[in-house]
N, C-alpha and C positions, 0 to 999 in steps of 0.2 A: 105276339103269340104266333106260334107256328101251326101248320096244318095238323101236326101230330099232337097238339095241345101244350107243348113246352112253352113256358113263359120266361122270356129273357128281355131285359130292359132296353135293349138298343137294336139298331138295325144291322149289326155286325153279323150278317147271316152266313158269310163264308166260314168264319170260325165256328159259329154256332152250329152249323150243319155238319161240320167235320168233327167237332169235339163233343163227345157225350158227357164228359166230366167238366163241362163249362163252368167256370167259377161264378158266373152270374146267372146260372140256371136256377129259377125259383120254384120249379116243380112243373106239374102237368095239370092243367085245368080240367082235363077229361078224367083224371084219376084222383086228384086231390081236391079238397074243399077250397073255396076262395079264402077262407081263414088260414088254412095251412100255407097257401101260396103267399099270402100277405105277410104271415109271420116269417117265412123264409126270406122274403125281400127285406124285411125290417131287421133281421138278425145278421144279414150278410155284411160283414165288416168291409169287404172290398167295395161293395155298392155304397155303403155309408161313407167311406172315404172319398169316393168319386163325387157323390152328391154334396158333401159338406166341405171338403177341402180341395177337390179338383185334381186334375192330372199334373199340374205344376208341383203341387205338394208331393204327390207320389214320386215324381221324378227326383225331387230333392231327397226324398228318403232313399231312393235307389243309390244315389251318389254317396250319401252318408253311410249306407250299408256296404257298398263296394265301390272303390274308386275307379274300377274299370268302366263304370257307367258314366264317367265324366264326359266321355265323347259320344254318349248316346243321346241323340236329338231326333225324336220322331218328327216326321214332316207335318203331322196333324194329330188332333185328338183321336181320330179314327185309327190312325196307324199305331198310336200308343195303346189304345184299347185292344187292337188286334194282337199286339205283342203280349199284353197282360193276360189275354184270354187263351192264347194258344200255348202248347207245351214249348218250353224253351227257357233261356236264362232269365229273361225279364219276369216271366210268370213265377219262376222258382224263387227269385229274390223277393218279389212282392209278397208271395205267400209266407216267406220267412219273416219279413217285416211285420205283416199283419198278424202273424201268430204270436208275436210278443204281447203278453198281457197288458203291459203299459200302453202300447200303441192302441190296442183294441179298446182299453178303458178310456183313453183320450178321445178316440173317435166317437164312441157311443155316448160318453158324457157330453160331448159337444152337441150331438143330435138331441139328447135329452134336454139340454139347456136351451139351445137355439131354436129347436123346432118342436119342443114339447112332445118328444117322441117317446111314447109309453113303453114300447118294446125295448128300446135302448135303456130307458130308466130301469126297467125290470132286470136287465142284464148287469147293471152296475155292481151290485153286491158280489156276485160270483167273479166278475172280472177283477174287482178290488182284492178279493181273497186270493185269486191266482197271482196277482202282483205281489202280495205279501209273501206267499209261499215261494215265489221265484227269488225275491230279494232277501229272504231270511237267511239263506246260506251265503249269498254273495256279499252283501253289505247291508247296513241298517239305515242308510240314507234314503228317505223316501224320494221317489221321482215324481216331480210335479210338472204341470204344464201351465205357465203363466197365463195363457189364453183362457184358462178356465177359472182363474181367480176372480171372485166377484168384485 
């Protein structure tokens, strides 16, 4: 938590202080209730992906999304987080990836199953409907993730 009340989950203060639209900004404890801040943290798909799948998974998604990232090898987790949180090609690509309903559904379903995460569980019906709306025009083959198969 910063002096101004902003709540951000990591110590990446350089980007946090420079970026007002920080993708991991969960709110302001001086202005928002603790419940609002907690809900934003639990609904944040980027944070959910980092917590449950890690930066290696995010990098794999970057490469699958755009082959230009094959040579992208951040020196550390902090370097990767820095790139994900500041304006630029990595942040833009990660936002595109996480905006896909299938990806968000996968991440939040994983949190709901593995961590008994209520907010993620509550998000699943709307995410599933978004997936159906998106795939209805493209093809009728459902996209599944074997990791979530019981």
